[in-house]
N, C-alpha and C positions, 0 to 999 in steps of 0.2 A: 244848544247852541247846536246849530249844522258845523259839520266839518271845515266847511267852505270859509263859515264867520271866523269859527276860531283861527285859522290859518290867515285870515285878511288882517284879524288884528295883531297879529301876531307881527306879520311884515309891517303893517302900519307905525308901530312904535317904531321903525328904523327907514323905511322908504316909503315915497308914494307910486301907487302903480294907477294907471285908469281900469276902469272895471274891463276894460277889452282885454289888456294885456294882464290883470287877473285871473280871468274867465281862462284866458291861453295858457298861462300859467298851471293854476288849477287842473286842468285839462291832462295834464301829464304826472297825476300822481296817481295812486290805485290804494284805496281805503283796502286796510287788512283788520283782523280783529282776533285777539289770541287769546290763550286761555291761561290762568295765572301757573307758573311752572312751564308753561311751553317754550321751547327754542328759538331762538329765529336765525342766530349765527352760531354757527359750533366753529371749533380750531381745525384750520382745515378748509373750511369753506373759501368757492370763489364767491367775492363780495362785491355786489355792482350796484347799491344800493344804501340808502340812508333810511333812516324813518321819524318822522314829527311824530309825535306821542301828542296825540287828541284828547285821552283820560286814561287813565291807569298809570302803573309804574314798571321799567325796564331797569336791566342791570345788567351795565357791561364788565365782566370780568373776567381773570386768567386763574388758571390751577394748577399751580409750581407741582415738580416730582415730586412731592411729601403730599400732595393733595391738598394742600394748604389754597384756599381760595382768596384772591385781594382781590376787591371791587372798585377798579376804574371809575364807574360812574352811576349816579343813577340819573333817570331820566324821566321827570316826572312829564304834565301836563304842560306844553308848549318849548319841549325840548326836543332837542334832535339826537338820534344815536347810531351809531354802527361800530363796525371796526375800521379806522379810517387809513390805517395804513394800509390794509389790504385793501379798502376803495381807490384810495389814490393812489397807490403804487402796482395795484396790479397783483398784488402778493398775496397767498392764503391765506384766511383769517388766523391771527394768533390768540385771539380773544373770542370771549363766550357770549352772546346776548342774549338774553332769557326774560321771560317775563316776572316780576316780583307780584303784580295782581292782572286781574285780566286787562286788557290794552286793548285801545283802538288806534290805529294810528294811518302816515299817509306814507307811503312808500315812493321815494321817486328813483330816480336810476341815476347813475351819476352821469350818461350818458344824456340823458332829457336836462340835468342840473347843467351841464357846460352847454347844451344848445339853449337854452334859456336865458345863459349870461350872456351870452354872444348875442342873441336878440333882444334882449331889454336891460339897459346898464345898469337901471336900480337892482336890479336880481346880480349881477355881478358884485355892485359896491354892498349888498345885505347879507351875500355868502363871505363876502372877504371880513367884513365887520363883524360876520357868526365867531369864523374861523379865530378873528384876532383875540376876539373876547374868552372863547375855549382857552385861547393860548395864557391869556392871563390868568384865567381859573388856575389852569392846570399847573402853570409857575407858583401862584400864591399856594396849593396845596403842597408844594411837593415844598416850599419852603416852609411850613409847618411842620411837616413831618419832620424836617431836620431841625428846627429850632425848639416844640412844644409838646410836651408832653401828652396823653395820652390823654387826661381830663382835657384838657386846653383843646385840644384837637378836637374832641367832644361838643364843648360849649361852642367852640366856633362854629362846628356843624348847625346844632338847633338853633344858635342863633342868626344863619344865616337860612336855614333850611327847618323852620319849625313842624310844617307838615310833614314831615321822613316820620317824626318821632310816632305819630299814629298809622302810617301807611306800611313802613319798614320795619321786618321782625330784628329782635334785637342782634340775633346771630350775625346778620347781613350789617348791620351800622358796625358791630366789632369787626367785621371782615375790612371792611370800607375804611376802617381809624389804624387798621393795621395790628387789632390787639385780639385776642379771646375774648370769647362772651364772656367768660368768668372775669377777667381782669374788668370788662365795661360793668360787669355787676357788683363790682367791689365799689367803682366809682362811682355808683348811684344807688 
């Protein structure tokens, strides 16, 4: 499936655009390819775009002063990823974004996203809807961290995203769950 088709199918689950509107919107994306392990955003970078994943898997993560990794998000096909604090607030990146696998993405600049939202109302609705869903998912994850043990969080993750088990190494799943690789191994 072409990158245009993947993006169009993604959008049409939420909004309708004419072919002319979609083509205009798509013309603002830059296709990029990355290799497994390649960095897209480093802490301290200026961030001016977000990435729509066509295929592959990305991870957004933070490494604390003790060199412990905390994964905030895995982004698989049709997911979006960036350092949103840096993107929306014009601050330096506070998280990293890199590739768990080889990946193809579409890059959309913040400037172009805002321009498109002003010119094509359904896109404004789409990006607001997407942000709301991301907020809800973050809230659910935070509540799960506060209320559930590692085994329950692992089961929830695999129930929601069973494909992760085949794509993401166990040590990264452990970092997402906030446990060591050894703890995860003891659970399963």
